[in-house]
N, CA, C and O atoms as a DFTB+ gen file, in Angstrom:
576 C
 N C O
     1  1      -0.452     -16.466       9.612
     2  2      -0.162     -15.242       8.862
     3  2      -0.049     -15.580       7.371
     4  3       0.713     -16.464       6.979
     5  1      -0.805     -14.874       6.567
     6  2      -0.757     -15.101       5.123
     7  2       0.516     -14.503       4.530
     8  3       1.029     -13.493       5.011
     9  1       1.014     -15.151       3.474
    10  2       2.178     -14.601       2.782
    11  2       1.705     -13.465       1.868
    12  3       0.512     -13.312       1.606
    13  1       2.660     -12.682       1.395
    14  2       2.350     -11.594       0.475
    15  2       1.675     -12.169      -0.780
    16  3       0.710     -11.600      -1.289
    17  1       2.188     -13.287      -1.265
    18  2       1.618     -13.907      -2.467
    19  2       0.163     -14.335      -2.232
    20  3      -0.695     -14.128      -3.090
    21  1      -0.103     -14.928      -1.075
    22  2      -1.483     -15.350      -0.757
    23  2      -2.431     -14.147      -0.699
    24  3      -3.568     -14.216      -1.165
    25  1      -1.950     -13.058      -0.126
    26  2      -2.776     -11.847      -0.035
    27  2      -3.046     -11.295      -1.435
    28  3      -4.169     -10.898      -1.745
    29  1      -2.011     -11.272      -2.280
    30  2      -2.196     -10.785      -3.654
    31  2      -3.228     -11.639      -4.394
    32  3      -4.081     -11.111      -5.108
    33  1      -3.145     -12.960      -4.220
    34  2      -4.107     -13.862      -4.879
    35  2      -5.528     -13.605      -4.367
    36  3      -6.488     -13.636      -5.137
    37  1      -5.651     -13.352      -3.069
    38  2      -6.948     -13.060      -2.465
    39  2      -7.546     -11.779      -3.081
    40  3      -8.736     -11.730      -3.392
    41  1      -6.712     -10.760      -3.249
    42  2      -7.160      -9.488      -3.837
    43  2      -7.582      -9.694      -5.294
    44  3      -8.605      -9.162      -5.724
    45  1      -6.800     -10.462      -6.052
    46  2      -7.129     -10.747      -7.455
    47  2      -8.500     -11.426      -7.523
    48  3      -9.324     -11.087      -8.372
    49  1      -8.736     -12.378      -6.629
    50  2     -10.030     -13.070      -6.574
    51  2     -11.168     -12.124      -6.240
    52  3     -12.241     -12.196      -6.840
    53  1     -10.936     -11.240      -5.287
    54  2     -11.960     -10.255      -4.887
    55  2     -12.355      -9.352      -6.054
    56  3     -13.540      -9.138      -6.310
    57  1     -11.360      -8.830      -6.753
    58  2     -11.634      -7.897      -7.845
    59  2     -12.235      -8.600      -9.068
    60  3     -12.951      -7.981      -9.855
    61  1     -11.941      -9.892      -9.221
    62  2     -12.510     -10.658     -10.338
    63  2     -14.025     -10.784     -10.176
    64  3     -14.749     -10.981     -11.153
    65  1     -14.488     -10.670      -8.951
    66  2     -15.909     -10.784      -8.629
    67  2     -16.731      -9.641      -9.244
    68  3     -17.914      -9.808      -9.540
    69  1     -16.086      -8.472      -9.434
    70  2     -16.798      -7.306      -9.963
    71  2     -16.709      -7.252     -11.476
    72  3     -15.640      -7.467     -12.048
    73  1     -17.831      -6.965     -12.128
    74  2     -17.874      -6.926     -13.587
    75  2     -17.327      -5.630     -14.165
    76  3     -16.608      -5.655     -15.164
    77  1     -17.656      -4.502     -13.555
    78  2     -17.214      -3.241     -14.157
    79  2     -16.414      -2.401     -13.177
    80  3     -16.395      -2.653     -11.972
    81  1     -15.753      -1.389     -13.739
    82  2     -14.838      -0.595     -12.936
    83  2     -15.529       0.321     -11.934
    84  3     -14.913       0.718     -10.945
    85  1     -16.780       0.662     -12.164
    86  2     -17.473       1.475     -11.155
    87  2     -17.599       0.664      -9.858
    88  3     -17.437       1.205      -8.764
    89  1     -17.886      -0.632      -9.988
    90  2     -17.978      -1.505      -8.807
    91  2     -16.607      -1.679      -8.152
    92  3     -16.497      -1.717      -6.926
    93  1     -15.573      -1.782      -8.971
    94  2     -14.213      -1.927      -8.427
    95  2     -13.789      -0.660      -7.686
    96  3     -13.171      -0.724      -6.623
    97  1     -14.135       0.507      -8.272
    98  2     -13.833       1.765      -7.579
    99  2     -14.597       1.843      -6.254
   100  3     -14.048       2.282      -5.243
   101  1     -15.853       1.421      -6.262
   102  2     -16.645       1.412      -5.021
   103  2     -15.988       0.530      -3.966
   104  3     -15.932       0.886      -2.788
   105  1     -15.489      -0.631      -4.405
   106  2     -14.792      -1.549      -3.488
   107  2     -13.533      -0.881      -2.930
   108  3     -13.244      -0.988      -1.738
   109  1     -12.786      -0.192      -3.798
   110  2     -11.581       0.523      -3.360
   111  2     -11.927       1.593      -2.317
   112  3     -11.262       1.713      -1.288
   113  1     -12.974       2.359      -2.603
   114  2     -13.392       3.429      -1.682
   115  2     -13.800       2.838      -0.335
   116  3     -13.482       3.387       0.719
   117  1     -14.506       1.713      -0.386
   118  2     -14.911       1.041       0.854
   119  2     -13.688       0.586       1.650
   120  3     -13.654       0.707       2.875
   121  1     -12.682       0.061       0.942
   122  2     -11.439      -0.343       1.617
   123  2     -10.789       0.864       2.290
   124  3     -10.307       0.772       3.419
   125  1     -10.782       1.994       1.585
   126  2     -10.219       3.215       2.154
   127  2     -10.976       3.672       3.377
   128  3     -10.380       4.138       4.348
   129  1     -12.305       3.539       3.333
   130  2     -13.130       3.927       4.491
   131  2     -12.869       3.039       5.700
   132  3     -13.078       3.455       6.840
   133  1     -12.410       1.808       5.448
   134  2     -12.123       0.876       6.542
   135  2     -10.675       0.941       7.020
   136  3     -10.281       0.214       7.931
   137  1      -9.891       1.814       6.402
   138  2      -8.492       1.968       6.810
   139  2      -8.457       2.586       8.202
   140  3      -9.110       3.601       8.445
   141  1      -7.692       1.978       9.130
   142  2      -7.614       2.582      10.464
   143  2      -7.112       4.023      10.369
   144  3      -6.203       4.307       9.590
   145  1      -7.690       4.932      11.150
   146  2      -7.272       6.332      11.058
   147  2      -5.795       6.507      11.416
   148  3      -5.275       5.860      12.326
   149  1      -5.148       7.385      10.687
   150  2      -3.741       7.699      10.942
   151  2      -3.723       8.914      11.860
   152  3      -4.359       9.925      11.563
   153  1      -2.996       8.825      12.978
   154  2      -2.944       9.976      13.886
   155  2      -2.418      11.223      13.168
   156  3      -1.492      11.141      12.361
   157  1      -3.012      12.362      13.468
   158  2      -2.632      13.616      12.817
   159  2      -1.143      13.931      12.957
   160  3      -0.541      14.512      12.053
   161  1      -0.547      13.547      14.093
   162  2       0.880      13.862      14.291
   163  2       1.780      13.048      13.353
   164  3       2.963      13.358      13.214
   165  1       1.230      12.009      12.710
   166  2       1.997      11.231      11.727
   167  2       1.862      11.825      10.317
   168  3       2.596      11.453       9.401
   169  1       0.911      12.755      10.161
   170  2       0.702      13.369       8.842
   171  2       1.667      14.545       8.684
   172  3       1.271      15.710       8.661
   173  1       2.943      14.191       8.576
   174  2       3.997      15.193       8.482
   175  2       4.531      15.263       7.061
   176  3       4.251      14.392       6.238
   177  1       5.303      16.304       6.779
   178  2       5.981      16.437       5.491
   179  2       6.874      15.232       5.220
   180  3       6.975      14.751       4.091
   181  1       7.521      14.756       6.287
   182  2       8.449      13.632       6.164
   183  2       7.714      12.367       5.703
   184  3       8.287      11.559       4.972
   185  1       6.458      12.185       6.119
   186  2       5.692      10.993       5.759
   187  2       4.859      11.170       4.490
   188  3       4.174      10.244       4.054
   189  1       4.926      12.376       3.898
   190  2       4.134      12.629       2.693
   191  2       4.808      12.000       1.477
   192  3       6.027      12.062       1.319
   193  1       3.987      11.394       0.626
   194  2       4.491      10.770      -0.596
   195  2       4.552      11.815      -1.694
   196  3       3.538      12.416      -2.051
   197  1       5.739      12.026      -2.224
   198  2       5.914      12.976      -3.329
   199  2       5.484      12.309      -4.627
   200  3       5.680      11.106      -4.801
   201  1       4.911      13.067      -5.524
   202  2       4.511      12.510      -6.807
   203  2       3.039      12.171      -6.869
   204  3       2.532      11.770      -7.916
   205  1       2.352      12.329      -5.753
   206  2       0.915      12.085      -5.732
   207  2       0.188      13.406      -5.962
   208  3       0.601      14.452      -5.462
   209  1      -0.883      13.343      -6.716
   210  2      -1.701      14.520      -6.986
   211  2      -2.417      14.955      -5.703
   212  3      -2.496      16.144      -5.391
   213  1      -2.936      13.967      -4.970
   214  2      -3.593      14.271      -3.697
   215  2      -2.581      14.094      -2.568
   216  3      -1.446      13.673      -2.795
   217  1      -3.003      14.416      -1.368
   218  2      -2.101      14.254      -0.224
   219  2      -2.151      12.807       0.248
   220  3      -3.224      12.253       0.486
   221  1      -0.973      12.208       0.377
   222  2      -0.851      10.825       0.834
   223  2       0.279      10.763       1.843
   224  3       1.359      11.313       1.628
   225  1       0.008      10.079       2.954
   226  2       1.035       9.880       3.976
   227  2       1.180       8.392       4.228
   228  3       0.195       7.658       4.308
   229  1       2.430       7.959       4.351
   230  2       2.708       6.577       4.753
   231  2       3.819       6.614       5.788
   232  3       4.840       7.280       5.617
   233  1       3.590       5.884       6.854
   234  2       4.547       5.789       7.944
   235  2       4.698       4.305       8.264
   236  3       3.814       3.510       7.944
   237  1       5.796       3.928       8.885
   238  2       5.998       2.524       9.222
   239  2       6.765       2.399      10.523
   240  3       7.569       3.258      10.883
   241  1       6.495       1.310      11.211
   242  2       7.290       0.978      12.393
   243  2       7.658      -0.497      12.341
   244  3       6.939      -1.322      11.776
   245  1       8.784      -0.799      12.942
   246  2       9.330      -2.150      12.918
   247  2       9.103      -2.758      14.287
   248  3       9.480      -2.174      15.303
   249  1       8.484      -3.935      14.315
   250  2       8.179      -4.566      15.585
   251  2       8.188      -6.085      15.437
   252  3       7.512      -6.637      14.569
   253  1       8.953      -6.745      16.282
   254  2       9.020      -8.216      16.280
   255  2       9.318      -8.809      14.907
   256  3       8.735      -9.823      14.525
   257  1      10.228      -8.176      14.164
   258  2      10.658      -8.736      12.892
   259  2       9.774      -8.414      11.702
   260  3      10.079      -8.812      10.578
   261  1       8.677      -7.695      11.935
   262  2       7.803      -7.333      10.822
   263  2       7.549      -5.821      10.813
   264  3       7.808      -5.119      11.790
   265  1       7.042      -5.357       9.691
   266  2       6.768      -3.931       9.540
   267  2       5.267      -3.684       9.608
   268  3       4.478      -4.389       8.978
   269  1       4.888      -2.676      10.379
   270  2       3.496      -2.241      10.428
   271  2       3.447      -0.855       9.793
   272  3       4.085       0.090      10.257
   273  1       2.669      -0.768       8.717
   274  2       2.523       0.495       7.988
   275  2       1.224       1.187       8.397
   276  3       0.233       0.539       8.735
   277  1       1.256       2.508       8.358
   278  2       0.062       3.326       8.560
   279  2      -0.022       4.263       7.366
   280  3       1.002       4.728       6.867
   281  1      -1.228       4.542       6.908
   282  2      -1.351       5.433       5.767
   283  2      -2.679       6.146       5.743
   284  3      -3.633       5.747       6.412
   285  1      -2.728       7.212       4.958
   286  2      -3.962       7.968       4.799
   287  2      -3.848       8.830       3.541
   288  3      -2.756       9.061       3.021
   289  1      -4.990       9.293       3.072
   290  2      -5.032      10.228       1.951
   291  2      -6.273      11.085       2.090
   292  3      -7.243      10.702       2.744
   293  1      -6.228      12.269       1.456
   294  2      -7.391      13.149       1.494
   295  2      -8.333      12.886       0.315
   296  3      -9.351      13.565       0.182
   297  1      -8.006      11.902      -0.548
   298  2      -8.850      11.572      -1.699
   299  2      -9.386      10.147      -1.554
   300  3      -8.637       9.237      -1.200
   301  1     -10.662       9.953      -1.822
   302  2     -11.318       8.667      -1.567
   303  2     -10.678       7.480      -2.287
   304  3     -10.348       6.476      -1.656
   305  1     -10.501       7.592      -3.603
   306  2      -9.942       6.457      -4.354
   307  2      -8.488       6.216      -3.953
   308  3      -8.053       5.072      -3.826
   309  1      -7.748       7.297      -3.757
   310  2      -6.339       7.158      -3.367
   311  2      -6.228       6.518      -1.981
   312  3      -5.335       5.704      -1.743
   313  1      -7.119       6.879      -1.079
   314  2      -7.126       6.260       0.247
   315  2      -7.387       4.757       0.109
   316  3      -6.835       3.950       0.858
   317  1      -8.232       4.396      -0.855
   318  2      -8.468       2.980      -1.152
   319  2      -7.211       2.295      -1.664
   320  3      -6.929       1.152      -1.302
   321  1      -6.454       2.994      -2.508
   322  2      -5.188       2.451      -3.005
   323  2      -4.199       2.248      -1.863
   324  3      -3.483       1.247      -1.822
   325  1      -4.165       3.207      -0.933
   326  2      -3.300       3.086       0.249
   327  2      -3.711       1.836       1.031
   328  3      -2.862       1.028       1.408
   329  1      -5.013       1.682       1.273
   330  2      -5.515       0.527       2.028
   331  2      -5.140      -0.780       1.333
   332  3      -4.749      -1.749       1.984
   333  1      -5.263      -0.798       0.014
   334  2      -4.937      -1.984      -0.776
   335  2      -3.457      -2.345      -0.639
   336  3      -3.113      -3.504      -0.409
   337  1      -2.594      -1.352      -0.781
   338  2      -1.149      -1.594      -0.687
   339  2      -0.754      -2.051       0.720
   340  3       0.038      -2.979       0.884
   341  1      -1.320      -1.382       1.734
   342  2      -0.950      -1.733       3.105
   343  2      -1.444      -3.127       3.471
   344  3      -0.809      -3.836       4.251
   345  1      -2.584      -3.512       2.900
   346  2      -3.105      -4.864       3.147
   347  2      -2.098      -5.919       2.684
   348  3      -1.958      -6.964       3.318
   349  1      -1.403      -5.650       1.591
   350  2      -0.439      -6.602       1.047
   351  2       0.829      -6.678       1.908
   352  3       1.380      -7.760       2.111
   353  1       1.285      -5.530       2.411
   354  2       2.606      -5.505       3.064
   355  2       2.588      -5.472       4.587
   356  3       3.614      -5.722       5.218
   357  1       1.443      -5.169       5.186
   358  2       1.417      -5.049       6.644
   359  2       1.762      -6.365       7.342
   360  3       1.324      -7.442       6.936
   361  1       2.556      -6.245       8.400
   362  2       2.957      -7.386       9.236
   363  2       3.782      -8.422       8.476
   364  3       3.745      -9.614       8.781
   365  1       4.527      -7.944       7.481
   366  2       5.416      -8.839       6.733
   367  2       6.865      -8.496       7.068
   368  3       7.163      -7.405       7.555
   369  1       7.756      -9.441       6.800
   370  2       9.182      -9.220       7.056
   371  2       9.766      -8.288       5.979
   372  3       9.346      -8.324       4.823
   373  1      10.743      -7.451       6.378
   374  2      11.334      -6.514       5.422
   375  2      11.818      -7.178       4.132
   376  3      11.566      -6.661       3.044
   377  1      12.508      -8.311       4.239
   378  2      13.049      -8.972       3.044
   379  2      11.926      -9.398       2.093
   380  3      12.059      -9.270       0.876
   381  1      10.829      -9.901       2.647
   382  2       9.692     -10.334       1.818
   383  2       9.120      -9.141       1.044
   384  3       8.752      -9.269      -0.123
   385  1       9.051      -7.990       1.703
   386  2       8.530      -6.784       1.050
   387  2       9.497      -6.316      -0.040
   388  3       9.077      -5.927      -1.130
   389  1      10.793      -6.357       0.268
   390  2      11.808      -5.943      -0.707
   391  2      11.753      -6.817      -1.956
   392  3      11.973      -6.332      -3.066
   393  1      11.460      -8.108      -1.776
   394  2      11.460      -9.069      -2.885
   395  2      10.144      -9.098      -3.655
   396  3      10.042      -9.780      -4.675
   397  1       9.144      -8.374      -3.186
   398  2       7.814      -8.471      -3.783
   399  2       7.687      -7.726      -5.096
   400  3       8.106      -6.578      -5.246
   401  1       7.091      -8.435      -6.034
   402  2       6.653      -7.829      -7.283
   403  2       5.141      -7.700      -7.110
   404  3       4.435      -8.705      -7.027
   405  1       4.658      -6.489      -7.057
   406  2       3.230      -6.279      -6.803
   407  2       2.429      -6.566      -8.083
   408  3       1.843      -5.661      -8.676
   409  1       2.416      -7.852      -8.499
   410  2       1.792      -8.247      -9.765
   411  2       0.271      -8.118      -9.744
   412  3      -0.358      -8.065     -10.800
   413  1      -0.329      -8.066      -8.546
   414  2      -1.790      -7.960      -8.471
   415  2      -2.296      -6.666      -9.118
   416  3      -3.426      -6.612      -9.604
   417  1      -1.458      -5.629      -9.123
   418  2      -1.847      -4.330      -9.691
   419  2      -2.202      -4.487     -11.173
   420  3      -3.209      -3.955     -11.640
   421  1      -1.357      -5.229     -11.905
   422  2      -1.646      -5.501     -13.318
   423  2      -2.797      -6.494     -13.468
   424  3      -3.665      -6.330     -14.325
   425  1      -2.791      -7.523     -12.626
   426  2      -3.791      -8.597     -12.749
   427  2      -5.222      -8.093     -12.548
   428  3      -6.143      -8.591     -13.195
   429  1      -5.421      -7.120     -11.669
   430  2      -6.788      -6.620     -11.456
   431  2      -7.122      -5.474     -12.405
   432  3      -8.223      -4.927     -12.364
   433  1      -6.155      -5.110     -13.269
   434  2      -6.401      -4.089     -14.276
   435  2      -6.301      -2.671     -13.757
   436  3      -6.798      -1.732     -14.378
   437  1      -5.649      -2.523     -12.604
   438  2      -5.587      -1.214     -11.963
   439  2      -4.801      -0.201     -12.800
   440  3      -5.208       0.952     -12.947
   441  1      -3.666      -0.656     -13.344
   442  2      -2.792       0.274     -14.087
   443  2      -3.530       1.015     -15.194
   444  3      -3.402       2.233     -15.318
   445  1      -4.309       0.282     -16.006
   446  2      -4.969       0.955     -17.130
   447  2      -6.213       1.727     -16.720
   448  3      -6.792       2.443     -17.537
   449  1      -6.636       1.592     -15.453
   450  2      -7.823       2.321     -15.001
   451  2      -7.504       3.479     -14.055
   452  3      -8.399       4.072     -13.451
   453  1      -6.227       3.784     -13.941
   454  2      -5.825       4.942     -13.134
   455  2      -5.341       6.045     -14.062
   456  3      -4.747       5.776     -15.107
   457  1      -5.598       7.277     -13.676
   458  2      -5.068       8.408     -14.440
   459  2      -3.541       8.383     -14.313
   460  3      -3.014       7.799     -13.366
   461  1      -2.824       9.008     -15.255
   462  2      -1.357       9.033     -15.173
   463  2      -0.839       9.567     -13.835
   464  3       0.142       9.055     -13.298
   465  1      -1.504      10.600     -13.298
   466  2      -1.013      11.144     -12.018
   467  2      -1.247      10.144     -10.881
   468  3      -0.413      10.027      -9.983
   469  1      -2.371       9.424     -10.912
   470  2      -2.602       8.402      -9.878
   471  2      -1.632       7.242     -10.018
   472  3      -1.163       6.694      -9.020
   473  1      -1.329       6.864     -11.268
   474  2      -0.343       5.797     -11.496
   475  2       1.016       6.195     -10.936
   476  3       1.688       5.395     -10.286
   477  1       1.419       7.452     -11.197
   478  2       2.688       7.951     -10.648
   479  2       2.659       7.926      -9.132
   480  3       3.642       7.563      -8.485
   481  1       1.519       8.317      -8.570
   482  2       1.367       8.301      -7.118
   483  2       1.486       6.896      -6.553
   484  3       2.116       6.686      -5.516
   485  1       0.878       5.933      -7.240
   486  2       0.944       4.533      -6.805
   487  2       2.388       4.036      -6.845
   488  3       2.836       3.350      -5.926
   489  1       3.111       4.380      -7.902
   490  2       4.529       4.001      -7.997
   491  2       5.339       4.647      -6.880
   492  3       6.234       4.017      -6.316
   493  1       5.029       5.903      -6.558
   494  2       5.720       6.598      -5.460
   495  2       5.427       5.918      -4.116
   496  3       6.304       5.808      -3.259
   497  1       4.173       5.462      -3.949
   498  2       3.795       4.734      -2.727
   499  2       4.591       3.439      -2.594
   500  3       5.129       3.133      -1.531
   501  1       4.658       2.678      -3.702
   502  2       5.400       1.408      -3.699
   503  2       6.859       1.661      -3.362
   504  3       7.462       0.932      -2.575
   505  1       7.424       2.707      -3.968
   506  2       8.823       3.052      -3.720
   507  2       9.040       3.340      -2.227
   508  3      10.013       2.862      -1.643
   509  1       8.146       4.113      -1.613
   510  2       8.278       4.457      -0.200
   511  2       8.124       3.213       0.690
   512  3       8.868       3.040       1.656
   513  1       7.167       2.362       0.360
   514  2       6.961       1.114       1.115
   515  2       8.236       0.268       1.075
   516  3       8.655      -0.291       2.088
   517  1       8.845       0.183      -0.112
   518  2      10.072      -0.605      -0.265
   519  2      11.253       0.060       0.454
   520  3      12.105      -0.628       1.017
   521  1      11.303       1.405       0.434
   522  2      12.384       2.103       1.144
   523  2      12.337       1.827       2.649
   524  3      13.373       1.628       3.284
   525  1      11.128       1.818       3.210
   526  2      11.001       1.450       4.632
   527  2      11.521       0.034       4.857
   528  3      12.230      -0.219       5.831
   529  1      11.175      -0.884       3.968
   530  2      11.617      -2.278       4.114
   531  2      13.139      -2.373       4.067
   532  3      13.748      -3.099       4.853
   533  1      13.752      -1.631       3.135
   534  2      15.216      -1.630       3.021
   535  2      15.844      -1.093       4.312
   536  3      16.798      -1.670       4.835
   537  1      15.301       0.013       4.815
   538  2      15.835       0.631       6.034
   539  2      15.708      -0.310       7.233
   540  3      16.664      -0.489       7.987
   541  1      14.526      -0.912       7.410
   542  2      14.332      -1.812       8.554
   543  2      15.142      -3.093       8.396
   544  3      15.571      -3.677       9.391
   545  1      15.356      -3.536       7.165
   546  2      16.177      -4.718       6.924
   547  2      17.623      -4.440       7.324
   548  3      18.300      -5.297       7.892
   549  1      18.086      -3.218       7.015
   550  2      19.451      -2.813       7.359
   551  2      19.620      -2.755       8.886
   552  3      20.604      -3.251       9.436
   553  1      18.629      -2.134       9.558
   554  2      18.659      -2.051      11.026
   555  2      18.668      -3.445      11.622
   556  3      19.419      -3.731      12.555
   557  1      17.827      -4.307      11.074
   558  2      17.725      -5.686      11.541
   559  2      19.051      -6.418      11.400
   560  3      19.452      -7.145      12.309
   561  1      19.739      -6.240      10.275
   562  2      21.012      -6.942      10.055
   563  2      22.116      -6.376      10.957
   564  3      23.033      -7.101      11.343
   565  1      22.032      -5.083      11.292
   566  2      23.009      -4.491      12.203
   567  2      22.836      -4.997      13.635
   568  3      23.800      -5.124      14.391
   569  1      21.584      -5.281      13.984
   570  2      21.281      -5.721      15.353
   571  2      21.450      -7.209      15.560
   572  3      21.433      -7.678      16.698
   573  1      21.614      -7.971      14.475
   574  2      21.718      -9.418      14.670
   575  2      23.153      -9.906      14.598
   576  3      23.407     -11.101      14.742
C-alpha cells in the first residue's frame, strides 16, 4: 500500500509529463471518467459538498482501519478533481488523512488554473474528506 506522500509524488510526476493545461484538463477528465460509479442512493443532500458550483457528493466508510471514499460530480473537470482527491486518500488510515497537507495541488499548478468557485469547491471537498477522517478516528479511539 502506497503512503499518501508517495501517491502525491506520483501525481506530481504524472502532471509534470504534460506541457500545457489543456492536456492536464484532459487527464483530469479521463481520471473522472475512470472513477467508479457512485450508487444513486449515496447521492443525498447529506453527502453533497456545499460551496461547489456544480453538484459534488462524497461519502466514506470505515473498514479494517482505513477509510474508503466514494465520490461523484455532474461536471467533467470537477469529477476529475474528485477522482484525484480520492486517489490520494482512499484506503488510508484516518490519522494519516488528518495529518495530510495536500501539497500536490500547488505543485501541479492546480490552484492557479481553477476558477475561484472551483477552488472554493476543492477546499470544501478537502474539508469534508478531513471531517470524515476526524469522525472515523474518534470512533476508532472509542472502540480501542
